[in-house]
N, C-alpha and C positions, 0 to 999 in steps of 0.2 A: 504494500500500500504506500502511496505517495506520502512523504514526510509532512507536507503542508496539510494534507487531509487528516493525518493523525493528530497534528497540532490543533487543527480546527475542532475535531471531535472531542479531544481531551479538554480543551479550553472551554468549549461550550458546555460540556457535561459538568465541569467544575462550577461555572457561574450559575448554571441551572440549579445545582444542588445548594449552593450558597443562597440563591434567591428563595428557594423553597423553605429555608430555615425561618424566614420572617413570618409567613402565615402559620407554619406548623408550630412555632413557639407560642403563638397566640392560642392555638388549640390546647397545647399542653398546660397553659396557665389556667385553664378552667378547673384543674384539680391539683396543680403543683405550685409551690411558691417559687419566686425568682432564684433564691439560693439553692433549693433542692434541684431545680432544673439544671442549674450550672454544675452542681456536683455530679448528678447522674449522667449528664452529657459528657463531662470530662472523663468520668470513670469508664463509661462504655466506649468512648472514643479511644481511650488508652488501651483497652483490650484489643480493639480492632487494629490499632496502629502497631501494637506489639506483634500481632500475627503477621501483618504486612511487612513489618521491619525484619522479622525472622526470615521470611521468604526472600527478602532482599539483602540479607546478611549485613545489617547495619552494625556499626561498632558501638561499644560502650563509651560513655563520655569520660573524659579525664576528671579525676577528683577535683582538680583546681578549677574546673569549669562548671561544676555542679551548682555553685551559687548563681552563676549566670543563667542556668536553665531554670532555677527557681524564680529568678527575677522575670525572665521571659514568660514563664508559666503564670506568674502573678498578674502581670499587666496584660498579657495576651489572652488569658483564658479565665482564671478565677475571678479577678476583679472585673475584667471585660464582660464576662457572661452575667455577673450579678447586675452590673449597670445596664447592659444591653437588655436583659430580661425585664428590668424595672421600667426602662424607657419604652419598650415596644408594647407594654400593657395598656398604654394610653394613646398609642399612635396607630395609624394604618400601616400596612406592609410597605406601601409606596413611599410614604414620608420617611419611615425608618431607613429604608434602603438608600434613598436619595442623600440623606445626611451622612450615612456611612460611606457613600461614594466619594466624599471629600477626603478620605484617608490618604490616597496617593499624593494629593497636594500638600497636606499637612506633613507627610513624610519628607517630601522634597524640600519644604521650608526648613525643617530641622536639619536635613542633610547639608544644606548650605552652610550652617553654623558648625556642624561637627566635622564634615568632610570637605569643606570648601568647594562644594559643587556650585556651578554657575547656573543662575536662572536669568533668562533673557528678559528684556523689558516687557515684551508681550506676555511672558509668563507671569510677571507680577500683576499685569493688568487682568489676566485671567483669574488670579488669586482674589483680586479685589471684587471682580464680578461674581465669583463663586460665593464670596462672603455676603454680597448683596442678595444672592439667591437664598442663602440660609436665613437672612433677616426677613425676607418675604415669607418664608415658611413659619418663622417664629412669631411674626407680628400680624399675620393675615387676619386673624380673628380679633385683633385689637387689644387683647389682654394676654400678656406674656405668661402670667401665672397659670392660665388654663393649659398652656402647652409645656408643662413641667417635663413631660416625656421627652420633648425635644432637647431639653437641657441635659437629661441623662444620656440621650443618644449622642450628643456632641461630646460628652465626656468619654463615651465608648469609642468614638472616632479617634480621640486623642490617645486613649489607651492602646488602641490597635496600631496607631502611628508609632508609639513607643516600642511596641512589640516588633514592628518592622525594623526599627533602628537597632534593637538588640540582636535580632536574627542576622542582621548584616554583620555585626561584630562577631557573632558565632561562625558565620560563613567564612569570614576572614581567618578564623582559627582552623579552618579546614573541615568543618562539619557539613554534611550534605543536608539538603532541605528536609528529607524524610527523617533524618536523625534529630534535627532541631525541633520539628513539630512533635515527634514522638516523645522526646524527653521533656519538652516544655509542657505537653499535655499531661504527662504523668505527674509532674510537679504541680500543675494546676489542680489536679484531682486531690493530691495530698493536702494542698492548702485549703481546699474546700471540704476536707474530711470531717470538719466539725458539724457538717450537715448530714452525716451518714445515718445517724439514728432516725432523724426526722424524715429522711428520704425513704428509709425502709418502711416507716409508718405510712407514708403516702402511697408507696407501692402496694402495700397490703390492702389499702382501701380504694384503690383506683381501678377503673375498668380496663379491659384489654385495649381499647382504642387509644387511651391516653398513655398507657405503658408502651405500646407499640410506637407511638409518636415520639416518646422520649428516646427509645432505642434508635429510631430513625435519625434523630438529631445527632446522636453520638456516632452512629455508623457511617452516615453518608455526608452531611454537610461538614462534619468535624474530622472524619478520618479519610474516607474515600476521596473526598474533594481535594484535600491537601495532597494526597498521593497523586491524583490525576494532574494537579497543578504543577507539582515537581517534575512529573514525567513530561508534561507539555513543554516546560522550560528546557528540559534536556534535549528535546527534539527540535526546538525552534532555533532558527538562525539569529533572530533578534528577540530580545526580551519583550519589545513592544508588540510582537506578533501575538503574545499571550496576554499581556497586561491590558491591551486594548479591549479585550472581551469584558473587562470589569465594567465598561460603560453600559453593557447590556443588562447588568444586574437589576437596576431600578425598574426597567421595563418589564423584565420577567417577574419581579416581585409584585408589581402592580397587577399584571395579568393573573398570577397565581392567587393573589389576595382577593381579586374579583371572583375567580372561579371557585375557590375553596371557602372563602368567608363572605362573599358578596359585598366586599368593600368597594365603595365608589369615592375616589379622591375628590376633594374640593378644588376650586379654581386656584387657590393659593398653592396647593401641591403641584398642579400642572404648571403654573407660571414659575414658581420657585424652582421646580424640578428642571424645567427647560433651561433656565438661566444657569443652574449648577452644572448640568450635564454638558451643555455647550462650552462652558468655561473649562471643564475638565478635559474635554476633547481637544480644545485649542491649546491648553497647557501641555498636554501630552505630546501633541504633534509639532508644536511650534515654540513652546516655552522653555525647553531644556537644551 
């Protein structure tokens, strides 16, 4: 099979699985709390990633790097999932995914300070317009306090940006993408283990539908998707061939939110979303 077709299939499957996590999380929240969802998702994802890792012969981390994996697990999974789950409980799948789509821009801004990477003038203009799009989302209803979920989701975007920076540091140490996500996920599960007892209680009282949804979140958006993403990166000639697919996530989330939860985004979501996505596209293509 042609490499470009493989990259396309792997990348699309990845963003589809990531997009599905937005409406599926809202379904799970009918019977689970934000913290227990985070723990069960990290725990189940860890098991699946260990199996995938064993099949791909990943190496054990060096002892001196274990604190780095706990840090990446903390910001990228344990804290991130707690904040993400809290935010999405009051937002539509479309709005949540649009805010999270700003993560690559946030990562690029931080990278300019830490790694002296250059952002062109048009890139900074794109950053400003993306921020305007976020303000449209936040202020469309006229009362910021009503949109507290957006505040949580913005924090989630910052946390995932931090995870990206830490994984870049671990990559520079010679770790592969699958090794980084596997050990970070395991550390995230350990950090959320204080929710273990409560999670078991919820599992015992929940129906098959919600338990299956939790397992889906751990197995597919958290484990399989990251594995596909790493594979797509390994086949691609340019990183942008893969990362450009992230622009499709809000569209897929909106469609899945409508099909699964019958969510209909308001005009603020459409307007702010168009501004943000256009800004991200211009930034990725012309700003760096």
